[in-house]
TORMIKOL-258563 format. One record per residue (C-alpha): x, y, z; residue in one letter; residue number from 0. Coordinates in Angstrom, 2 decimals. Example, Ala and Ser with C-alpha at 12.3 -4.5 7.8 and 13.67 -1.06 7.14 Angstrom:
BEGIN
east->12.30 north->-4.50 up->7.80 residuo->a num->0
east->13.67 north->-1.06 up->7.14 residuo->s num->1
//
This chain:
BEGIN
east->-263.64 north->30.61 up->29.68 residuo->m num->0
east->-262.56 north->29.81 up->33.32 residuo->r num->1
east->-259.52 north->31.80 up->33.39 residuo->n num->2
east->-261.51 north->34.71 up->32.60 residuo->i num->3
east->-264.01 north->33.77 up->34.77 residuo->t num->4
east->-261.20 north->33.74 up->37.62 residuo->v num->5
east->-259.70 north->36.95 up->36.53 residuo->k num->6
east->-262.80 north->39.29 up->36.62 residuo->i num->7
east->-263.79 north->37.41 up->40.16 residuo->t num->8
east->-260.18 north->38.54 up->41.59 residuo->e num->9
east->-261.18 north->41.65 up->39.84 residuo->n num->10
east->-263.89 north->42.51 up->41.86 residuo->i num->11
east->-262.49 north->40.95 up->44.69 residuo->k num->12
east->-260.00 north->43.69 up->44.96 residuo->s num->13
east->-262.18 north->46.18 up->44.31 residuo->l num->14
east->-264.13 north->45.46 up->47.09 residuo->i num->15
east->-261.43 north->45.10 up->49.38 residuo->l num->16
east->-259.90 north->48.18 up->48.12 residuo->e num->17
east->-262.95 north->50.21 up->48.76 residuo->a num->18
east->-263.20 north->48.25 up->52.93 residuo->r num->19
east->-259.84 north->49.99 up->53.33 residuo->k num->20
east->-260.92 north->53.26 up->52.64 residuo->k num->21
east->-264.04 north->52.94 up->54.27 residuo->i num->22
east->-262.41 north->51.84 up->57.20 residuo->v num->23
east->-259.87 north->54.28 up->56.90 residuo->s num->24
east->-262.56 north->57.11 up->56.70 residuo->s num->25
east->-264.86 north->55.93 up->59.39 residuo->v num->26
east->-261.01 north->56.35 up->61.61 residuo->n num->27
east->-261.07 north->59.63 up->60.46 residuo->l num->28
east->-263.85 north->60.51 up->61.80 residuo->a num->29
east->-263.98 north->59.28 up->64.95 residuo->m num->30
east->-260.96 north->60.73 up->65.61 residuo->v num->31
east->-262.29 north->64.26 up->64.28 residuo->y num->32
east->-265.25 north->63.42 up->66.43 residuo->t num->33
east->-263.29 north->62.49 up->70.19 residuo->y num->34
east->-261.05 north->66.16 up->69.38 residuo->f num->35
east->-264.53 north->67.53 up->68.82 residuo->e num->36
east->-266.22 north->66.33 up->72.27 residuo->i num->37
east->-263.21 north->67.36 up->74.24 residuo->w num->38
east->-263.07 north->70.83 up->72.88 residuo->k num->39
east->-266.94 north->71.00 up->73.51 residuo->i num->40
east->-266.03 north->69.96 up->77.06 residuo->i num->41
east->-262.62 north->71.72 up->78.09 residuo->v num->42
east->-263.93 north->74.59 up->76.89 residuo->e num->43
east->-266.28 north->74.72 up->79.24 residuo->n num->44
east->-264.21 north->72.95 up->81.64 residuo->e num->45
east->-262.73 north->76.47 up->82.14 residuo->q num->46
east->-266.16 north->77.96 up->83.09 residuo->g num->47
east->-267.04 north->75.29 up->85.76 residuo->w num->48
east->-266.59 north->76.54 up->89.45 residuo->k num->49
east->-264.77 north->74.26 up->92.03 residuo->q num->50
east->-263.09 north->72.83 up->88.91 residuo->r num->51
east->-261.60 north->69.46 up->90.78 residuo->a num->52
east->-264.71 north->68.09 up->92.30 residuo->l num->53
east->-267.66 north->69.82 up->89.81 residuo->y num->54
east->-265.95 north->69.07 up->86.20 residuo->s num->55
east->-265.36 north->65.28 up->87.82 residuo->k num->56
east->-269.44 north->65.36 up->88.67 residuo->n num->57
east->-270.05 north->66.46 up->85.42 residuo->v num->58
east->-268.18 north->64.67 up->83.54 residuo->l num->59
east->-269.46 north->61.36 up->85.32 residuo->k num->60
east->-273.27 north->62.63 up->84.20 residuo->e num->61
east->-272.01 north->63.14 up->80.71 residuo->i num->62
east->-270.56 north->59.79 up->80.15 residuo->s num->63
east->-273.58 north->58.04 up->82.07 residuo->k num->64
east->-275.93 north->59.75 up->79.18 residuo->e num->65
east->-273.16 north->59.05 up->76.28 residuo->l num->66
east->-273.03 north->55.16 up->77.72 residuo->v num->67
east->-276.93 north->54.86 up->77.43 residuo->k num->68
east->-277.27 north->56.42 up->74.18 residuo->e num->69
east->-274.11 north->54.68 up->72.42 residuo->f num->70
east->-272.49 north->52.27 up->74.13 residuo->g num->71
east->-269.33 north->51.63 up->76.46 residuo->k num->72
east->-267.02 north->53.35 up->74.29 residuo->g num->73
east->-268.23 north->56.71 up->76.31 residuo->f num->74
east->-267.09 north->55.31 up->79.75 residuo->s num->75
east->-264.93 north->57.92 up->82.15 residuo->i num->76
east->-262.08 north->56.25 up->81.51 residuo->t num->77
east->-262.22 north->56.75 up->77.65 residuo->n num->78
east->-263.58 north->60.31 up->77.92 residuo->l num->79
east->-260.31 north->60.97 up->79.80 residuo->q num->80
east->-258.44 north->59.51 up->77.39 residuo->q num->81
east->-260.19 north->61.96 up->74.70 residuo->m num->82
east->-259.35 north->64.44 up->76.71 residuo->r num->83
east->-255.65 north->63.95 up->77.28 residuo->k num->84
east->-255.70 north->63.13 up->73.16 residuo->f num->85
east->-257.35 north->67.05 up->73.02 residuo->y num->86
east->-254.74 north->68.66 up->75.23 residuo->l num->87
east->-251.70 north->66.94 up->73.56 residuo->i num->88
east->-252.48 north->67.66 up->70.28 residuo->y num->89
east->-254.18 north->70.93 up->71.06 residuo->w num->90
east->-251.40 north->72.84 up->72.40 residuo->k num->91
east->-249.45 north->72.39 up->69.21 residuo->q num->92
//
């Protein structure tokens, strides 16, 4: 009886672990897509900004400030700049 219980428990554990891996993979994919789309929006709007160097930096600062307030530090200026690099690298391919 003990062997059957162990086998069933191991099968269930394996199923749960596999589901967790799939969830992590799905979340990672969704985040990559989200970051890409965030920068698509910003870069497309950036092209229309006047006095680009100064103005776009201030706009990015304000966007970061609002996103950090609502969603946390994952949207710092540094992180947004990295998302921008990601977008520009993969958009040009």
